[in-house]
C-alpha positions in Angstrom: -15.9 -8.5 12.8 -12.8 -10.7 12.9 -11.4 -11.4 16.4 -7.9 -12.5 17.2 -7.0 -14.3 20.4 -4.1 -12.6 21.9 -1.2 -14.8 23.1 0.5 -13.3 26.2 4.1 -12.2 25.8 6.7 -14.4 27.4 7.6 -13.3 30.8 11.1 -13.3 32.4 9.9 -16.2 34.6 9.2 -18.5 31.6 11.6 -21.4 31.5 14.5 -20.9 29.0 14.1 -24.4 27.6 10.7 -23.4 26.2 12.0 -20.3 24.5 12.9 -22.0 21.1 9.4 -23.6 20.6 7.7 -20.6 22.1 9.6 -18.2 19.9 8.6 -20.0 16.8 4.9 -20.1 17.9 5.2 -16.4 18.8 6.6 -15.5 15.4 3.7 -17.3 13.7 1.1 -15.6 15.9 2.8 -12.2 15.4 2.9 -12.8 11.6 -0.8 -13.8 11.6 -1.9 -10.7 13.7 0.2 -8.4 11.6 -1.2 -9.8 8.3 -4.7 -9.5 9.6 -4.3 -6.0 10.8 -2.6 -4.9 7.6 -5.4 -6.5 5.6 -8.1 -4.8 7.6 -6.4 -1.4 7.4 -5.9 -1.7 3.6 -9.6 -2.7 3.2 -10.8 0.3 5.4 -8.6 2.7 3.5 -9.8 1.4 0.1 -13.4 2.0 1.4 -12.4 5.6 2.3 -11.3 6.1 -1.4 -14.8 5.5 -2.7 -13.8 6.8 -6.1 -15.5 4.1 -8.2 -12.1 2.7 -9.3 -10.6 -0.7 -8.7 -7.6 -1.0 -6.4 -5.5 -1.8 -9.5 -6.7 1.4 -11.2 -5.9 3.4 -8.1 -2.5 1.8 -8.0 -1.8 2.7 -11.6 -2.7 6.4 -10.8 -0.3 6.3 -7.9 2.4 4.8 -10.0 2.0 7.5 -12.6 2.1 10.1 -9.9 5.3 8.7 -8.5 7.0 7.9 -11.8 5.7 10.6 -14.1 5.2 9.9 -17.8 6.3 6.3 -18.5 6.0 3.8 -21.3 3.1 1.3 -21.1 5.6 -1.5 -20.7 7.3 0.1 -17.8 4.0 0.7 -16.2 3.1 -2.9 -16.6 6.4 -3.9 -15.0 5.8 -1.5 -12.1 2.3 -2.9 -11.5 3.4 -6.5 -12.1 0.8 -7.1 -14.8 1.1 -8.2 -18.4 1.3 -5.4 -21.0 -2.1 -6.2 -22.4 -3.6 -5.9 -18.9 -1.9 -2.6 -18.4 -3.3 -1.4 -21.7 -6.9 -2.3 -20.7 -6.5 -0.5 -17.4 -5.1 2.6 -19.2 -8.0 2.4 -21.7 -10.5 2.7 -18.8 -8.6 5.4 -17.1 -8.2 7.3 -20.4 -11.9 7.1 -21.1 -12.5 8.6 -17.6 -10.2 11.4 -18.4 -7.7 10.5 -15.7 -4.7 9.6 -17.8 -3.3 10.7 -21.2 -1.3 9.0 -23.8 1.4 10.9 -25.7 4.1 9.8 -28.1 7.7 9.6 -26.8 9.5 12.6 -28.4 12.7 10.5 -28.8 11.1 7.3 -30.1 7.8 7.4 -32.0 7.3 3.6 -31.4 6.7 4.2 -27.7 3.6 5.7 -26.1 4.0 7.4 -22.7 1.2 7.5 -20.2 0.8 10.2 -17.6 -1.8 11.6 -15.2 -4.1 14.3 -16.4 -4.9 17.3 -14.1 -8.2 15.5 -13.2 -6.3 12.3 -12.4 -3.9 14.1 -10.2 -6.7 15.9 -8.4 -8.6 12.7 -7.9 -5.6 11.0 -6.4 -4.9 13.9 -4.1 -8.5 13.9 -2.9 -8.4 10.1 -2.3 -5.1 10.4 -0.3 -6.6 13.3 1.7 -9.7 11.3 2.6 -7.5 8.3 3.7 -5.2 10.5 5.7 -8.1 12.3 7.4 -9.7 9.0 8.4 -6.4 7.6 9.7 -5.5 10.8 11.5 -8.9 10.8 13.3 -8.3 7.2 14.5 -4.7 8.1 15.6 -6.0 11.0 17.6 -8.1 8.6 19.6 -5.1 6.8 20.9 -3.5 7.5 24.2 -0.1 9.2 23.9 1.8 6.1 25.0 0.2 3.9 22.3 0.8 6.6 19.7 4.4 6.7 20.7 4.7 2.9 20.4 3.1 3.0 17.0 5.4 5.7 15.8 8.4 3.7 16.9 7.0 0.6 15.2 6.7 2.4 11.9 10.4 2.3 11.4 10.3 -1.5 11.8 7.4 -1.9 9.5 9.1 0.3 6.9 12.2 -1.8 7.1 10.1 -5.0 6.9 8.3 -3.9 3.8 11.3 -2.4 2.0 12.3 -4.1 -1.2 14.9 -6.8 -0.5 17.7 -4.9 -2.4 17.2 -1.9 -0.2 17.5 -3.7 3.1 20.7 -3.2 5.1 
């Protein structure tokens, strides 16, 4: 298991002339701890999925759920992969019965990709397992820590929002 040395927070008695250097070091330490915690949480949640799919395949299913039927090129853009890569991912998901391809009714040159009922059900099951695991862990926290975490979520949501959405 990874361990992280915890740096104590600056106290009111710490000299002000050390604040600049200390703040920079504290930011680096905070960034490192946040990155490590986010990576661990993502890894654990992926393990909870246990669906026999790659993280990229799961991401494609989630994108199709969020966006509905979309062209392959749009899916590639959303997933930040090359169109041929998106096509390979779709091929595997299609073979598993999780997505379908249909022609665009307004432009026959375009193929739309969407979730099948089985794909939607699998995604819902995976999300439920992840949420159940996380809910169990959250229930173990003291009320004060749960309140702190709840307050921190707004900051994390702001931090991870796309740049254009930040105010």
